[in-house]
C-alpha positions as CSV (number, residue, x, y, z in Angstrom):
1,M,84.8,98.3,98.6
2,T,86.1,99.8,95.4
3,L,85.2,103.4,94.5
4,Y,85.4,104.6,90.8
5,T,85.2,108.4,90.7
6,I,87.2,111.4,89.9
7,D,85.2,113.6,92.3
8,Q,87.6,114.4,95.0
9,T,84.9,115.4,97.5
10,K,83.7,111.8,97.4
11,W,87.3,110.8,98.0
12,F,87.6,113.0,100.9
13,E,84.2,111.6,102.6
14,V,85.4,108.1,101.9
15,F,89.1,108.2,102.9
16,P,88.4,107.9,106.8
17,T,86.6,104.6,106.2
18,S,89.8,103.0,105.1
19,L,91.7,104.1,108.2
20,R,92.4,101.9,111.1
21,E,94.0,102.2,114.7
22,G,96.9,104.8,114.5
23,P,96.0,106.4,111.4
24,L,92.5,106.8,112.2
25,G,93.4,108.4,115.6
26,W,95.9,110.7,113.6
27,F,93.1,111.7,111.3
28,T,90.4,112.2,114.3
29,E,93.0,114.4,116.1
30,L,93.4,116.7,113.0
31,P,92.2,120.3,113.9
32,S,88.9,121.3,112.7
33,N,88.9,123.4,109.5
34,S,92.7,122.3,108.7
35,V,92.0,120.2,105.7
36,T,90.1,122.1,103.1
37,S,90.5,119.6,100.2
38,F,91.6,116.1,99.2
39,K,94.8,117.3,97.9
40,V,95.8,118.9,101.6
41,L,94.7,115.6,103.3
42,E,96.8,113.5,101.0
43,T,99.8,115.8,101.6
44,K,99.5,115.6,105.3
45,F,98.9,112.1,105.5
46,T,102.0,111.3,103.3
47,T,104.1,113.4,105.3
48,Q,102.9,111.7,108.5
49,Y,103.4,108.0,107.1
50,A,106.1,108.7,104.7
51,T,108.7,106.8,106.6
52,S,106.2,103.8,107.3
53,R,106.1,103.0,103.5
54,P,108.4,100.0,102.6
55,H,111.1,100.8,100.3
56,R,112.5,98.4,97.6
57,T,116.0,97.1,98.0
58,S,118.1,96.2,95.3
59,S,121.1,93.7,95.0
60,M,123.3,96.5,96.0
61,S,122.0,96.0,99.4
62,L,123.9,92.8,99.7
63,L,127.0,94.6,99.9
64,N,126.2,95.8,103.4
65,V,125.7,92.2,104.6
66,K,129.0,90.7,105.9
67,Q,129.3,87.9,108.5
68,E,130.9,89.4,111.7
69,K,133.7,87.9,113.6
70,G,132.3,85.3,116.0
71,E,128.8,85.2,114.1
72,S,127.9,81.7,113.4
73,L,127.3,80.6,109.9
74,R,123.6,79.9,110.5
75,A,123.0,83.4,112.0
76,F,124.8,84.9,109.2
77,M,122.7,82.8,106.7
78,D,119.5,84.1,108.2
79,R,120.6,87.7,107.8
80,F,121.7,87.1,104.3
81,S,118.5,85.3,103.3
82,K,116.3,88.0,104.8
83,V,118.0,90.6,102.6
84,C,117.8,88.5,99.5
85,M,114.1,87.8,100.0
86,G,113.5,91.6,99.8
87,I,115.1,91.9,96.7
88,R,112.7,91.5,93.8
89,N,114.0,89.6,90.8
90,L,117.3,88.8,92.4
91,N,119.6,87.0,90.0
92,P,120.9,83.7,91.8
93,E,124.2,84.1,90.4
94,I,124.7,87.5,92.0
95,A,123.5,86.4,95.5
96,M,125.9,83.2,95.2
97,H,128.8,85.5,94.2
98,Q,127.9,88.0,97.1
99,L,127.8,85.1,99.5
100,V,131.1,83.8,98.8
101,S,132.7,87.3,99.1
102,T,131.2,88.0,102.4
103,I,131.6,84.8,104.4
104,L,134.6,84.8,106.7
105,L,137.7,82.6,105.9
106,G,137.2,79.2,107.1
107,R,136.6,75.6,106.0
108,F,133.2,76.4,104.4
109,I,134.5,79.2,102.2
110,E,137.6,77.0,101.4
111,S,135.3,74.5,100.3
112,L,133.2,76.8,98.2
113,I,136.4,78.3,96.5
114,K,137.9,74.9,95.7
115,W,134.4,73.3,94.5
116,P,132.2,76.1,93.4
117,P,128.5,75.2,93.8
118,Y,126.7,74.5,90.5
119,N,123.4,76.3,91.5
120,V,121.5,77.9,94.2
121,D,120.3,74.2,95.5
122,E,123.6,73.0,95.8
123,L,124.7,76.0,97.9
124,R,122.0,75.6,100.0
125,T,122.8,72.0,100.8
126,R,126.4,72.7,101.4
127,V,125.3,75.5,103.7
128,T,123.2,73.1,105.7
129,K,126.0,70.6,106.1
130,F,128.4,73.2,107.4
131,M,126.1,74.7,109.5
132,Q,125.5,71.2,111.4
133,I,129.4,70.7,111.5
134,E,129.6,74.2,113.1
135,E,126.8,73.5,115.7
136,H,128.4,70.1,116.3
137,V,131.8,71.2,117.0
138,D,130.1,74.0,119.1
139,Y,128.2,71.8,121.5
140,H,131.3,69.4,122.0
141,R,133.5,72.6,123.0
142,K,130.8,73.6,125.4
143,T,130.3,70.1,126.7
144,L,134.2,69.7,127.2
145,A,134.5,73.2,128.8
146,E,131.6,72.3,131.3
147,A,133.3,69.1,132.1
148,F,136.6,70.8,132.7
149,E,134.9,73.4,135.0
150,K,133.2,70.9,137.0
151,E,136.6,68.7,137.6
152,R,138.2,71.9,138.5
153,E,135.6,72.7,141.1
154,K,136.0,69.3,142.3
155,N,139.5,69.5,142.8
156,K,139.4,73.1,144.4
157,G,140.4,72.3,147.5
158,I,143.2,69.9,146.6
159,H,146.8,71.3,145.8
160,P,149.0,69.4,143.6
161,P,152.6,68.6,145.3
162,Q,154.8,71.3,144.9
163,W,158.1,71.1,143.1
164,G,160.9,73.6,143.8
165,P,162.7,75.0,146.8
166,T,161.0,74.7,150.3
167,A,161.7,77.0,153.4
168,T,164.4,74.5,154.8
169,D,166.3,74.4,151.3
170,T,166.7,78.1,151.7
171,V,167.9,78.0,155.0
172,R,170.4,75.3,153.9
173,T,171.6,77.5,151.3
174,E,172.1,80.5,153.5
175,V,174.2,78.5,156.0
176,L,176.5,77.2,153.1
177,V,177.0,80.9,151.8
178,S,177.9,82.2,155.1
179,T,180.4,79.5,156.2
180,T,182.4,79.6,153.1
181,T,185.4,81.8,152.7
182,P,186.2,83.5,149.4
183,L,189.7,82.8,147.9
């Protein structure tokens, strides 16, 4: 429904019909006679729900997105992409530059520095390839660690042969020391 009028008393009457759930509950719980005009209602409403209003982000918000130590490339790219999607009219060159400067050192960043991408599509392709490599390596590390742990559990009761002095060797050394006379 669209209402074209400058009569604020009509706005005051129609306003509650536009509310749902939480805001409607807030409106119905207002003390009686606490709202005397649409302007007062507007002020109370904006004060109550000002923090719920989505704020616009700029390319400056990319400065806060950095890859954390131990964070996978996929997790970082998900965070970075979400921030980029929230920025209106983001220049792809700015996004590419910021991405290169916030990724931790490693083979991917070395690759980007040696062979800079020509455009965002090439960058996405290369990111995808490196994410696959990273996930493949992680999978094999976990598999190897699990196999090592199973082998360790299997050999838990078996003790390897001991090399070094035994109890009888210690007794022989003591006998030799006590039977020799100093010069």
